[in-house]
C-alpha positions, 0 to 999 in steps of 0.5 A: 535497510535504508529508508524507503524511496521506491519508484514507478511510471507515476508513483513512488513511496517514500518514509512518513513524515510529520509535515504529511498529517494534513494530507494524510488526514484529507484521507482518513477523515473523508467518509467516501475514502474510508467507506470500504476500509476497515476503519471509520473516519479518523480525526486530526489527533487519531491520524496525527499519531497514525503518523507518529507510529509509522515514523516510529516503526522505521526505526524498530530493529528488525524492522515488520511494518512499512508506513509509507507515503505515496506520493507522486514521481518527482513531487513530495505530496501525499495522494496516498498511504500505502502499509505492508507488513510482514508475517511468520514464514516469510509473507506480509500483509498489504493495503493502501488508501488514495486521496479520492482525486486520485481515484479512476487513474489507475494508481492502485494497481501501480501502488500494489506493483510497489508494495510488491517490489518492495516485500519481493525484490527487497525484503527476500518474501515468498508470499503477499496477500490483500483484503477487501470489503466484500462491496469493494469492487475498484478494488477487485479490479485493482488486485486482480490486474496486480496479477493477484489470486483472489484466495477466499473469504474471512467471515466476520473479518473485521467489526466497522461501522457498528457491524462485522463484516467479512473480507474477501483476500488475494495473495500473489507468490514470489515465483508469480511476481514477475518483474521486467527491471530493476529498482534501488532503494534510497536514503536520500530520495533523489533519482529514484530507479523504476521498479519492477513492473509485472506484464499484468500492469500493461493494460492498466492506463 
């Protein structure tokens, strides 16, 4: 599979690069940005390790993890980090984090659509799922707008901030994914094609 470059109306996903560490630290080092994530704020060394691991996972054969930079379409700067990790039975889990400066713009829903396009259209998956903190209502709205269905609760799913925390899970199946146009995976990142959009995105502006 060529390096991933997938574009939507406002965002694009590309492979992580060494120069992304500073922009990723703005997100992963911020207590507010990580308040609902499954880990506490990261140090510069920890963020560098994430960048290094993300770059290394792109070389794995078979590739089971897609750790990608979220950028504004037509720009190279990282404004978020997205991950799709494949599992047995044609499934994958997804997650993402955006720079707080980008919150409230509907970009989370577009990010989920891009990850679903990668999973269903490029990787041939059957099921994609995600989990959120019970207190993260913004994430709940994002996942529902992206046409995912709430499945249930995993009790004491993660240990973070000194305590066990439940997770609320969501999923979407391949027959529920309704792309309206095609996309390309581009190795050089030039002139990326549009991603498929589901009808659910039309209200997320």
